[in-house]
C-alpha positions as CSV (number, residue, x, y, z in Angstrom):
1,M,-70.8,-10.7,10.2
2,D,-72.3,-14.4,11.0
3,N,-75.3,-13.6,9.0
4,L,-73.1,-12.4,6.0
5,R,-72.8,-14.9,3.1
6,L,-69.5,-15.0,1.2
7,S,-71.5,-15.4,-2.1
8,T,-73.4,-12.4,-1.3
9,V,-69.9,-10.4,-0.7
10,G,-69.0,-11.8,-4.0
11,A,-72.1,-10.8,-5.7
12,V,-71.8,-7.2,-4.6
13,C,-68.2,-7.3,-5.8
14,A,-69.0,-8.5,-9.3
15,L,-71.4,-5.5,-9.7
16,V,-68.9,-3.2,-8.3
17,T,-66.1,-4.7,-10.6
18,V,-68.3,-4.0,-13.6
19,A,-68.8,-0.6,-12.6
20,L,-65.4,0.2,-11.8
21,F,-64.3,-1.1,-15.1
22,V,-66.8,0.7,-17.0
23,I,-66.4,3.9,-15.6
24,G,-62.5,3.7,-15.5
25,I,-62.3,2.9,-19.1
26,A,-64.8,5.5,-20.1
27,L,-62.6,8.1,-18.0
28,M,-59.3,7.1,-19.8
29,V,-60.9,6.9,-23.5
30,T,-62.8,10.4,-22.9
31,A,-59.1,11.6,-21.5
32,G,-57.9,10.7,-24.8
33,V,-56.0,7.4,-24.1
34,Q,-57.2,4.5,-25.7
35,V,-55.6,1.5,-23.9
36,L,-54.0,1.5,-20.4
37,I,-51.3,-1.1,-21.2
38,P,-49.3,0.5,-23.9
39,E,-49.2,-1.1,-27.3
40,T,-45.4,-2.3,-28.7
41,G,-45.6,-1.3,-32.4
42,D,-43.5,1.4,-34.1
43,G,-44.5,4.7,-32.6
44,Q,-47.0,3.4,-30.3
45,G,-44.8,3.8,-27.1
46,A,-44.3,7.4,-27.9
47,K,-48.2,8.2,-28.8
48,W,-49.0,6.5,-25.7
49,I,-46.8,8.9,-23.6
50,A,-48.2,12.1,-25.5
51,D,-51.6,10.7,-25.2
52,V,-51.1,10.4,-21.2
53,Q,-49.5,13.9,-21.2
54,D,-52.1,15.5,-22.9
55,A,-54.9,13.6,-20.9
56,G,-54.5,15.0,-17.3
57,D,-56.4,13.6,-14.3
58,G,-59.1,11.8,-16.0
59,F,-56.6,9.2,-17.3
60,Y,-55.3,8.6,-13.6
61,V,-58.5,8.4,-12.0
62,G,-59.6,6.1,-14.7
63,A,-56.4,3.8,-14.1
64,W,-57.1,3.7,-10.5
65,L,-60.5,2.6,-10.8
66,V,-59.4,-0.2,-13.2
67,L,-56.9,-1.2,-10.6
68,F,-59.5,-1.5,-7.6
69,G,-61.7,-3.4,-10.0
70,G,-59.1,-6.1,-10.0
71,F,-59.0,-6.4,-6.4
72,T,-63.1,-6.4,-6.4
73,G,-62.9,-9.0,-9.2
74,L,-60.8,-11.1,-7.3
75,V,-63.3,-11.3,-4.2
76,A,-66.1,-11.9,-6.8
77,L,-64.4,-14.8,-8.1
78,I,-63.9,-16.5,-4.5
79,G,-67.7,-15.9,-3.9
80,F,-68.7,-17.2,-7.0
81,Y,-67.1,-20.5,-5.7
82,D,-69.0,-20.4,-2.2
83,A,-72.2,-20.4,-4.3
84,L,-71.2,-23.3,-6.6
85,R,-69.1,-25.6,-4.6
86,G,-71.8,-28.0,-4.3
87,A,-70.5,-29.1,-7.8
88,G,-67.7,-31.1,-6.5
89,Q,-64.3,-30.8,-4.9
90,V,-62.7,-30.1,-8.3
91,L,-64.3,-26.5,-8.2
92,V,-61.8,-25.4,-5.4
93,L,-59.3,-24.9,-8.4
94,G,-61.7,-22.1,-9.4
95,P,-60.8,-19.4,-6.5
96,V,-57.1,-20.6,-6.4
97,L,-56.4,-20.1,-10.2
98,G,-58.8,-17.0,-10.0
99,I,-56.7,-15.3,-7.4
100,V,-53.5,-16.2,-9.2
101,G,-54.9,-14.9,-12.7
102,M,-56.6,-11.6,-11.2
103,T,-53.1,-10.9,-9.4
104,L,-51.5,-11.2,-12.5
105,V,-54.0,-9.0,-14.3
106,T,-53.8,-6.4,-11.7
107,I,-49.9,-6.3,-11.8
108,S,-50.2,-5.9,-15.5
109,H,-52.4,-2.6,-15.1
110,A,-50.1,-1.4,-12.1
111,I,-47.0,-1.2,-14.3
112,P,-48.5,1.4,-16.9
113,V,-49.8,3.5,-13.9
114,A,-46.1,3.3,-12.5
115,L,-44.8,4.5,-16.2
116,A,-47.6,7.4,-16.2
117,Y,-46.3,8.6,-13.0
118,E,-42.4,8.4,-13.3
119,L,-41.5,7.7,-16.9
120,V,-44.1,10.1,-18.6
121,P,-43.1,13.4,-17.1
122,A,-39.3,12.6,-17.5
123,Y,-39.9,12.0,-21.2
124,G,-41.3,15.5,-21.6
125,D,-38.3,17.3,-20.0
126,A,-35.6,14.8,-21.6
127,D,-33.2,15.2,-24.7
128,P,-33.6,13.4,-27.7
129,S,-31.2,10.7,-26.8
130,T,-32.5,10.2,-23.2
131,Q,-36.2,10.2,-25.0
132,A,-34.9,7.3,-27.1
133,S,-33.8,5.6,-24.0
134,L,-37.1,6.1,-22.2
135,L,-38.9,4.7,-25.2
136,V,-36.8,1.2,-25.0
137,T,-37.8,1.2,-21.4
138,T,-41.4,1.9,-22.0
139,H,-41.5,-0.8,-24.6
140,T,-39.9,-3.4,-22.4
141,L,-42.3,-2.8,-19.6
142,A,-45.2,-2.6,-22.1
143,S,-44.1,-6.0,-23.3
144,V,-44.0,-7.3,-19.6
145,S,-47.4,-5.9,-18.9
146,L,-48.9,-7.5,-22.1
147,A,-47.4,-10.8,-21.3
148,T,-48.5,-10.7,-17.6
149,N,-52.2,-9.6,-18.6
150,Y,-52.2,-12.6,-21.2
151,L,-51.4,-15.1,-18.9
152,G,-53.7,-13.7,-16.1
153,N,-56.7,-13.6,-18.8
154,I,-55.8,-17.1,-19.9
155,L,-56.2,-18.5,-16.4
156,G,-59.4,-16.5,-15.6
157,W,-61.1,-16.5,-18.7
158,G,-59.9,-19.5,-20.1
159,V,-60.0,-21.8,-17.1
160,V,-61.8,-20.3,-14.2
161,V,-65.0,-18.9,-15.8
162,P,-65.5,-21.9,-17.7
163,L,-65.3,-24.4,-14.9
164,Y,-67.9,-22.0,-12.8
165,G,-70.0,-22.4,-16.0
166,I,-70.0,-26.4,-16.0
167,A,-70.7,-26.0,-12.1
168,I,-73.6,-23.6,-13.0
169,L,-75.0,-26.3,-15.4
170,K,-74.7,-29.1,-12.9
171,T,-76.0,-27.1,-10.0
172,S,-78.6,-24.8,-11.2
173,V,-77.8,-22.5,-8.4
174,V,-78.3,-19.4,-10.8
175,P,-80.1,-19.8,-14.3
176,R,-78.4,-22.2,-16.5
177,W,-78.1,-19.5,-19.1
178,L,-75.4,-18.1,-17.3
179,G,-73.4,-21.5,-17.5
180,W,-73.6,-21.2,-21.2
181,L,-72.4,-17.6,-21.3
182,A,-69.4,-18.6,-18.9
183,L,-68.4,-21.2,-21.7
184,V,-68.7,-18.4,-24.4
185,V,-66.5,-16.4,-22.2
186,G,-64.2,-19.5,-22.1
187,F,-64.1,-20.1,-25.9
188,F,-63.8,-16.4,-27.1
189,A,-61.9,-14.9,-24.4
190,G,-59.7,-18.0,-23.2
191,F,-59.4,-20.7,-26.4
192,L,-59.1,-17.9,-29.1
193,T,-56.7,-15.8,-26.9
194,L,-54.4,-18.6,-27.0
195,L,-54.5,-18.2,-30.8
196,S,-54.9,-14.6,-30.8
197,P,-50.9,-13.8,-31.5
198,A,-51.3,-16.0,-34.9
199,S,-53.8,-13.4,-36.4
200,S,-55.5,-10.3,-35.9
201,V,-58.9,-11.4,-37.0
202,I,-58.7,-14.0,-34.1
203,E,-57.7,-11.2,-31.8
204,G,-60.6,-9.1,-32.9
205,L,-63.1,-12.2,-32.3
206,S,-61.6,-12.7,-28.6
207,T,-62.9,-9.2,-27.9
208,I,-66.3,-10.9,-27.7
209,G,-65.1,-12.6,-24.8
210,F,-64.0,-9.4,-23.1
211,F,-67.4,-8.0,-23.2
212,A,-69.1,-11.4,-22.4
213,F,-67.0,-11.8,-19.1
214,F,-68.2,-8.5,-17.8
215,I,-72.0,-9.4,-18.7
216,F,-71.3,-12.5,-16.9
217,L,-70.0,-10.9,-13.6
218,A,-73.0,-8.4,-13.5
219,A,-75.4,-11.2,-14.4
220,M,-74.1,-13.4,-11.7
221,G,-74.0,-10.7,-9.0
222,V,-77.6,-9.9,-9.9
223,A,-78.6,-13.9,-9.8
224,L,-76.8,-14.4,-6.6
225,L,-78.3,-11.5,-4.6
226,R,-81.7,-12.3,-5.8
227,R,-81.2,-16.1,-4.9
228,R,-79.0,-15.6,-1.8
229,D,-81.5,-17.1,0.7
230,A,-81.9,-20.4,-1.2
231,L,-78.0,-21.1,-2.0
232,P,-77.5,-23.6,0.9
233,A,-80.2,-25.8,-0.3
234,A,-79.0,-26.1,-3.9
235,A,-78.5,-29.6,-5.2
236,P,-76.5,-30.8,-8.2
237,S,-78.4,-31.8,-11.4
238,P,-77.6,-33.5,-14.6
239,I,-76.4,-31.2,-17.3
């Protein structure tokens, strides 16, 4: 334990997070469920319930992998701080806000999993009037999940990742292009996400940040594992 760096643990968790999300999402989509959190438009709740009913175990396995990915992602953000803390005291906001953000995102993913276990079977066995009531419950909890996910992503993608990006450019602990990539994540997945409720086009563009974030995680994990012996000697350098 004494020789195990927190940054190394974070690097491994970053790679595990990417793997869990990729495999988890692939399993859910292959099973026929396109999104973990139900959409709230007309008929979307009933469609999500029907998709989950038809999906079988593939959906549940995929959903649990995504949930565990939230936990490993949280550790990854803490590990990144350990590698980059030479950038200054303000960087301590990274792991603090990262913990809050990833916790909110994980809660937003846990709610639909609970819906799948409890509400979906009840919906299939219910009469039409009870089904209507269950749909209201589904839409309400889906709205809570979406709002929680939105807030968590704003903190993680819009604040923590750009903060780490600036730290990377300042310290050069890892290749500087990762710093610019982090700022891309902040713009598309952070800033544009704030504006996404106003336009479906902006919402589509924010998806670029989603993919860029996982590329950032994977690349950071590899970079930190390759340079773990040199981390304590890193010194700040001008942007």
